[in-house]
DRENDOBA-199276 format. One line per field, with one value per residue: x, y, z of N, C-alpha, C in turn; residue number from 1. Coordinates in pm, whole numbers, plus 50000, padded with zeros to 5 digits. Layout:
DRENDOBA-199276
n.X: [X/...]
n.Y: [Y/...]
n.Z: [Z/...]
ca.X: [X/...]
ca.Y: [Y/...]
ca.Z: [Z/...]
c.X: [X/...]
c.Y: [Y/...]
c.Z: [Z/...]
num: [NUM/...]
This chain:
DRENDOBA-199276
n.X: [50085/50071/50127/50221/50448/50683/50730/50816/51048/51204/51236/51382/51605/51710/51754/51894/51833/51925/52161/52107/51993/51711/51416/51114/50763/50490/50186/49960/49647/49282/49181/48990/49113/49369/49545/49771/49866/50166/50492/50819/51139/51424/51660/51872/51790/51527/51335/51106/50880/50649/50367/50041/49774/49458/49148/48901/48543/48330/48150/47889/48000/48237/48573/48811/49133/49355/49409/49715/49890/50174/50416/50685/51026/51211/51523/51571/51309/50947/50717/50397/50236/49977/49869/49684/49454/49184/48854/48772/48613/48500/48236/48098/48063/47953/48009/48132/48119/48002/48172/48415/48352/48324/48586/48727/48623/48731/49007/49016/48945/49167/49363/49263/49303/49582/49643/49531/49704/49911/50011/50159/50175/50116/50306/50188/50108/49877/49824/49801/49613/49315/49099/48920/48849/49036/48848/48620/48373/48425/48699/48762/48659/48858/49025/48914/48990/49146/49089/48984/49204/49333/49466/49528/49449/49587/49528/49767/49778/49649/49817/50010/50265/50317/50348/50159/49811/49707/49714/49618/49460/49152/48952/49055/49062/49231/49267/49292/49374/49570/49716/49843/49787/49859/49957/49920/50118/50338/50352/50384/50610/50900/51119/51303/51141/50984/50743/50775/50682/50464/50501/50422/50451/50392/50538/50635/50804/50940/50971/50773/50540/50317/50185/49845/49626/49363/49277/49376/49706/49924/49940/49965/50221/50129/50157/49987/49757/49432/49392/49631/49976/50210/50446/50492/50492/50301/49951/49910/50065/50359/50359/50513/50630/50794/51003/51177/51449/51534]
n.Y: [49881/50209/50559/50684/50649/50788/50771/50505/50512/50691/50531/50301/50415/50618/50541/50304/50079/50113/49986/49728/49679/49706/49652/49785/49733/49894/50068/50338/50338/50327/50416/50615/50771/50775/50565/50300/49957/49764/49621/49571/49438/49223/49248/49080/48836/48792/48779/48952/48798/48871/49090/49201/49428/49408/49560/49634/49592/49876/50030/50230/50558/50486/50388/50131/49998/49851/49498/49345/49125/48925/48740/48570/48488/48321/48273/47965/47896/47924/48168/48281/48581/48756/49071/49262/49522/49561/49722/49933/49896/50124/50302/50089/49729/49607/49784/49831/49560/49422/49491/49385/49115/49078/49136/48932/48711/48759/48735/48463/48356/48425/48271/48015/48016/48025/47777/47611/47636/47460/47119/47078/47138/47462/47738/47970/48289/48475/48792/49080/49367/49279/49390/49236/48958/48649/48447/48537/48492/48594/48593/48329/48201/48214/48004/47798/47816/47670/47405/47228/47149/46981/47113/47286/47597/47769/47946/48083/48262/48236/48067/48201/48267/48498/48755/48963/48988/49072/49297/49549/49788/49855/50048/49925/49657/49399/49356/49128/49188/49187/48956/48627/48395/48084/47846/47486/47393/47536/47478/47202/47157/46989/47065/47350/47661/47673/47663/47637/47498/47707/47962/48227/48555/48827/49136/49284/49481/49687/49960/50007/50031/50203/50351/50294/50559/50549/50290/49995/49868/49822/50003/50022/50244/50508/50733/50953/51057/51074/51395/51482/51507/51265/51144/50870/50535/50354/50268/50004/49692/49538/49234/48912/48655/48364/48199/47912/47764/47490]
n.Z: [50000/49901/49844/49609/49326/49372/49646/49668/49510/49659/49883/49795/49680/49841/50101/50339/50195/49940/49899/49828/49583/49492/49296/49142/49125/49011/48954/48897/49065/49036/49274/49493/49689/49600/49661/49610/49524/49544/49464/49596/49516/49546/49304/49252/49335/49259/48962/48766/48578/48459/48499/48611/48653/48800/48774/49008/48989/48962/49225/49237/49288/49393/49389/49413/49524/49280/49204/49230/49032/49010/48837/48947/48916/49130/49231/49103/49079/49041/49143/49220/49294/49451/49529/49757/49858/50016/50018/50298/50625/50706/50833/50922/50977/50751/50551/50231/50185/49967/49755/49848/49840/49563/49477/49607/49469/49218/49269/49340/49093/48937/49064/49006/48730/48716/48828/48637/48430/48433/48496/48714/49064/49161/49300/49510/49645/49823/49941/50163/50286/50392/50514/50649/50862/50916/50956/50834/50583/50328/50310/50376/50156/49968/50019/49885/49626/49341/49402/49215/49086/49249/49454/49752/49910/50176/50467/50645/50845/51093/51222/51355/51596/51723/51975/51989/51901/51665/51378/51363/51569/51714/51907/52139/52070/51903/51554/51283/51000/50804/50602/50500/50250/50132/49877/49864/49710/49792/50069/50070/49928/49807/49677/49574/49642/49963/50229/50567/50890/51076/50924/50927/51061/51284/51286/51561/51674/51937/51876/51693/51828/52052/52355/52410/52434/52523/52585/52772/52715/52421/52103/51747/51638/51486/51202/51213/51464/51454/51333/51414/51382/51474/51419/51380/51232/51106/51116/51110/51191/51047/50849/50812/50595/50612/50395/50271/50078/49881]
ca.X: [50000/50160/50055/50266/50575/50794/50758/50895/51180/51277/51265/51486/51722/51760/51768/51992/51795/51992/52276/52063/51945/51568/51335/50979/50645/50390/50104/49854/49518/49169/49133/48944/49210/49501/49628/49804/49939/50292/50595/50960/51201/51569/51683/51971/51724/51395/51311/50963/50853/50535/50272/49918/49682/49316/49067/48773/48422/48296/48023/47850/48110/48352/48676/48904/49266/49370/49474/49840/49939/50310/50482/50823/51126/51291/51633/51533/51171/50843/50626/50290/50196/49864/49874/49550/49413/49040/48784/48766/48483/48460/48092/48037/48115/47903/48053/48223/48114/47971/48291/48514/48310/48357/48732/48765/48590/48827/49134/49000/48945/49306/49430/49218/49369/49722/49645/49494/49809/50014/49975/50241/50115/50177/50343/50107/50087/49779/49856/49756/49517/49184/48993/48832/48917/49057/48728/48510/48347/48484/48839/48763/48627/48981/49088/48851/49048/49241/49053/48961/49337/49387/49557/49462/49501/49590/49550/49863/49776/49606/49923/50112/50303/50357/50291/50037/49705/49657/49799/49550/49383/49038/48881/49112/49055/49319/49208/49393/49334/49684/49723/49905/49723/49956/49912/49984/50240/50446/50361/50422/50722/51021/51229/51284/51080/50889/50702/50781/50580/50448/50580/50367/50486/50361/50658/50585/50918/50897/50966/50652/50425/50308/50079/49711/49582/49226/49252/49498/49787/49988/49873/50067/50266/50088/50208/49889/49646/49333/49457/49754/50097/50286/50578/50505/50518/50179/49849/49913/50195/50399/50352/50622/50614/50927/51017/51308/51480/51616]
ca.Y: [50000/50324/50673/50710/50585/50864/50714/50384/50551/50744/50419/50210/50490/50718/50484/50195/49977/50139/49897/49591/49666/49676/49696/49831/49709/49991/50148/50412/50269/50420/50441/50752/50843/50772/50462/50193/49842/49756/49530/49593/49306/49218/49210/48973/48712/48781/48839/48961/48742/48944/49132/49259/49485/49385/49669/49587/49655/50000/50036/50371/50649/50441/50310/50071/49966/49737/49376/49325/48988/48920/48610/48595/48381/48336/48180/47882/47852/48019/48205/48372/48664/48848/49171/49319/49615/49563/49837/49930/49884/50255/50313/49969/49600/49573/49883/49776/49414/49375/49503/49287/48985/49074/49129/48798/48620/48783/48675/48318/48325/48432/48152/47900/48023/47987/47633/47543/47657/47356/47002/47087/47221/47595/47805/48093/48365/48584/48869/49218/49412/49237/49457/49128/48861/48519/48362/48592/48409/48653/48549/48182/48152/48205/47873/47703/47831/47568/47270/47139/47105/46904/47197/47362/47726/47762/48073/48054/48374/48189/47986/48290/48255/48630/48793/49040/48907/49132/49396/49679/49790/49946/50057/49832/49519/49371/49302/49059/49214/49169/48810/48550/48270/48019/47722/47364/47380/47591/47411/47062/47152/46917/47121/47492/47739/47603/47725/47539/47511/47842/48058/48363/48632/48970/49205/49373/49545/49788/50095/50018/50035/50310/50327/50334/50659/50527/50153/49932/49795/49897/50025/50058/50383/50560/50866/51049/51017/51170/51491/51528/51437/51218/51098/50724/50463/50304/50219/49858/49629/49458/49087/48846/48514/48305/48093/47853/47717/47369]
ca.Z: [50000/49887/49788/49473/49291/49430/49778/49647/49461/49775/49973/49744/49632/49936/50235/50340/50098/49812/49888/49801/49446/49484/49185/49176/49042/49057/48863/48966/49068/49029/49409/49512/49773/49539/49721/49516/49577/49472/49512/49573/49514/49528/49165/49244/49376/49196/48830/48736/48445/48407/48602/48560/48751/48776/48831/49060/48938/49032/49295/49244/49261/49471/49320/49508/49472/49190/49250/49158/49012/48956/48822/48987/48912/49251/49207/48987/49101/49000/49249/49180/49407/49433/49635/49772/49965/49995/50077/50444/50691/50756/50820/50977/50932/50618/50454/50131/50183/49832/49672/49896/49788/49421/49463/49648/49359/49111/49312/49327/48951/48890/49118/48927/48599/48736/48849/48512/48330/48443/48576/48836/49168/49155/49425/49503/49768/49824/50060/50166/50388/50343/50590/50693/50948/50853/50967/50755/50467/50209/50309/50376/50022/49890/50039/49793/49492/49300/49445/49101/49041/49361/49531/49857/49953/50323/50535/50752/50938/51224/51280/51411/51736/51767/52105/51966/51843/51542/51314/51372/51694/51708/52035/52235/52021/51790/51432/51204/50862/50713/50602/50393/50211/50044/49814/49911/49632/49876/50198/50051/49834/49843/49600/49547/49750/50049/50355/50674/50993/51132/50845/50939/51181/51296/51334/51667/51741/52033/51817/51611/51918/52151/52453/52369/52531/52567/52630/52823/52620/52314/51977/51649/51642/51357/51165/51264/51550/51408/51245/51478/51341/51589/51375/51383/51108/51043/51211/51099/51207/50932/50860/50742/50557/50601/50296/50254/49943/49887]
c.X: [50088/50082/50093/50404/50694/50831/50847/51037/51265/51322/51383/51613/51786/51762/51874/51958/51868/52111/52238/51997/51799/51506/51193/50878/50536/50316/50002/49723/49406/49114/49103/49044/49351/49596/49648/49860/50060/50377/50730/51029/51351/51599/51788/51911/51598/51396/51160/50940/50734/50444/50150/49839/49538/49237/48934/48656/48386/48160/47986/47968/48240/48445/48773/49039/49260/49423/49601/49874/50078/50359/50631/50907/51220/51399/51594/51389/51074/50745/50526/50242/50079/49858/49741/49548/49264/48976/48766/48623/48436/48312/48021/48091/48074/47947/48155/48215/48089/48096/48400/48480/48346/48507/48782/48739/48688/48962/49127/49003/49087/49384/49391/49286/49516/49733/49617/49605/49914/49960/50054/50170/50190/50206/50286/50100/49980/49804/49796/49669/49377/49068/48882/48915/48938/48933/48608/48496/48416/48632/48846/48735/48753/49050/49024/48911/49146/49203/49033/49093/49409/49492/49477/49529/49483/49616/49639/49862/49742/49713/50031/50138/50353/50285/50162/49937/49648/49754/49743/49463/49275/48961/48924/49113/49146/49241/49320/49356/49445/49726/49806/49825/49815/49900/49983/50108/50361/50462/50410/50549/50842/51143/51200/51226/50985/50858/50700/50666/50581/50529/50539/50412/50433/50485/50615/50700/50869/50883/50843/50526/50432/50195/49946/49657/49442/49203/49383/49573/49844/49900/49982/50093/50244/50152/50117/49799/49537/49399/49589/49873/50175/50417/50599/50523/50389/50079/49831/50053/50230/50379/50462/50583/50754/50924/51160/51327/51570/51624]
c.Y: [50123/50436/50701/50648/50657/50813/50591/50417/50608/50630/50336/50283/50578/50671/50374/50082/49995/50045/49756/49575/49627/49730/49724/49779/49801/50050/50223/50336/50372/50457/50589/50834/50840/50671/50347/50072/49819/49643/49598/49459/49319/49165/49100/48837/48686/48848/48839/48915/48811/48987/49195/49316/49458/49494/49615/49659/49775/49986/50182/50459/50602/50355/50257/50046/49850/49615/49361/49176/48996/48776/48632/48469/48406/48230/48094/47832/47962/48041/48306/48448/48752/48940/49247/49431/49640/49684/49821/49914/50018/50277/50189/49843/49571/49671/49820/49625/49359/49381/49406/49148/48972/49063/48990/48697/48636/48720/48524/48275/48327/48310/48029/47898/47983/47835/47556/47550/47546/47239/46999/47177/47354/47651/47946/48156/48470/48663/49009/49247/49382/49312/49359/49032/48729/48429/48418/48513/48463/48617/48397/48127/48140/48071/47764/47710/47717/47426/47175/47092/47029/46984/47276/47498/47731/47900/48047/48161/48329/48105/48070/48260/48389/48666/48873/48956/48964/49234/49538/49677/49897/49936/49946/49687/49503/49309/49240/49068/49182/49022/48754/48421/48206/47889/47602/47332/47437/47511/47267/47047/47077/46970/47267/47564/47652/47688/47617/47555/47654/47946/48203/48427/48773/49036/49313/49434/49662/49927/50116/50032/50159/50277/50378/50433/50635/50391/50091/49859/49883/49910/50056/50208/50444/50697/50975/50981/51119/51263/51542/51442/51395/51149/50948/50666/50423/50265/50068/49809/49549/49308/49028/48702/48459/48188/48042/47810/47594/47302]
c.Z: [50000/49819/49643/49450/49354/49568/49766/49601/49573/49866/49922/49701/49738/50080/50229/50243/49964/49791/49843/49664/49432/49355/49230/49075/49094/48938/48946/48956/49059/49166/49430/49592/49716/49598/49621/49592/49487/49528/49501/49589/49492/49388/49150/49281/49293/49059/48806/48593/48379/48521/48534/48678/48707/48847/48880/48994/49024/49098/49314/49203/49327/49386/49424/49442/49374/49265/49166/49153/48951/48951/48842/48968/49029/49250/49086/49000/49058/49114/49196/49303/49366/49554/49637/49875/49945/50062/50228/50493/50745/50728/50870/50913/50788/50510/50360/50116/50044/49744/49717/49843/49640/49398/49500/49536/49244/49145/49296/49181/48893/48938/49038/48790/48609/48749/48720/48408/48332/48525/48706/48937/49177/49294/49421/49642/49740/49952/50050/50287/50334/50410/50629/50775/50873/50854/50892/50625/50342/50197/50300/50236/49935/49907/49953/49653/49465/49335/49328/49040/49152/49438/49632/49873/50105/50380/50657/50860/51080/51294/51347/51558/51791/51897/52087/51887/51714/51487/51323/51496/51687/51838/52131/52191/51900/51675/51348/51056/50761/50716/50486/50373/50107/49988/49876/49828/49705/50004/50186/49966/49889/49769/49568/49667/49831/50172/50461/50771/51049/51054/50863/51069/51171/51354/51432/51746/51827/51971/51729/51696/52008/52248/52399/52473/52588/52630/52680/52712/52510/52191/51874/51648/51504/51329/51220/51366/51525/51306/51303/51436/51465/51550/51379/51244/51036/51150/51198/51127/51082/50957/50771/50709/50532/50502/50295/50109/49955/49750]
num: [1/2/3/4/5/6/7/8/9/10/11/12/13/14/15/16/17/18/19/20/21/22/23/24/25/26/27/28/29/30/31/32/33/34/35/36/37/38/39/40/41/42/43/44/45/46/47/48/49/50/51/52/53/54/55/56/57/58/59/60/61/62/63/64/65/66/67/68/69/70/71/72/73/74/75/76/77/78/79/80/81/82/83/84/85/86/87/88/89/90/91/92/93/94/95/96/97/98/99/100/101/102/103/104/105/106/107/108/109/110/111/112/113/114/115/116/117/118/119/120/121/122/123/124/125/126/127/128/129/130/131/132/133/134/135/136/137/138/139/140/141/142/143/144/145/146/147/148/149/150/151/152/153/154/155/156/157/158/159/160/161/162/163/164/165/166/167/168/169/170/171/172/173/174/175/176/177/178/179/180/181/182/183/184/185/186/187/188/189/190/191/192/193/194/195/196/197/198/199/200/201/202/203/204/205/206/207/208/209/210/211/212/213/214/215/216/217/218/219/220/221/222/223/224/225/226/227/228/229/230/231/232/233/234/235/236/237/238/239/240/241/242/243/244/245/246]
């Protein structure tokens, strides 16, 4: 999730990341607020074989972020990644529900197409801010993708052993909106890229947290609290997926 390409260029060219040769995948999305989804990648490890942005159907005057699909060659293996940022629940739990359902169906359709392209079990990652919980039907439906190709999609988010119970905190309650869903082609892999046991982590370093002024416990140290600038990083904690190679 990023505001524009300049942010990415500043990140990979003007910070310590400049020493590692990062490349960028980014296009502007039709999102009403100007928010895009993107990838940065180590060019010495990853080659982008191709990518495509899928534009969600429009609901009234509301436009959401695109879905980014990228086919990556990682060392000598192939990895398919779908990056998401689904519409928020601002205005209530059901706000944006119809559009989230439509986006979920589109993601599942792309996964089915990837699976149909080869008899080999594909290595796929679906990730992003879903603005929905792992147990919500709109997310659970993604685990049905690829079944006709004898491949399962597994939401590894619930397998986290991190100390915090979510990535975003609202009125004192942790929400787990930022997730990784992986294919059994990754979890069962005996060669190349693989995901071991408990591959999902929430990165909850102390500098990313601050004291919640209203409720007991910590809260992500956001750049703004309301309209007041407080110099933090994000109102969401980062999530990590640990992959090995053999």
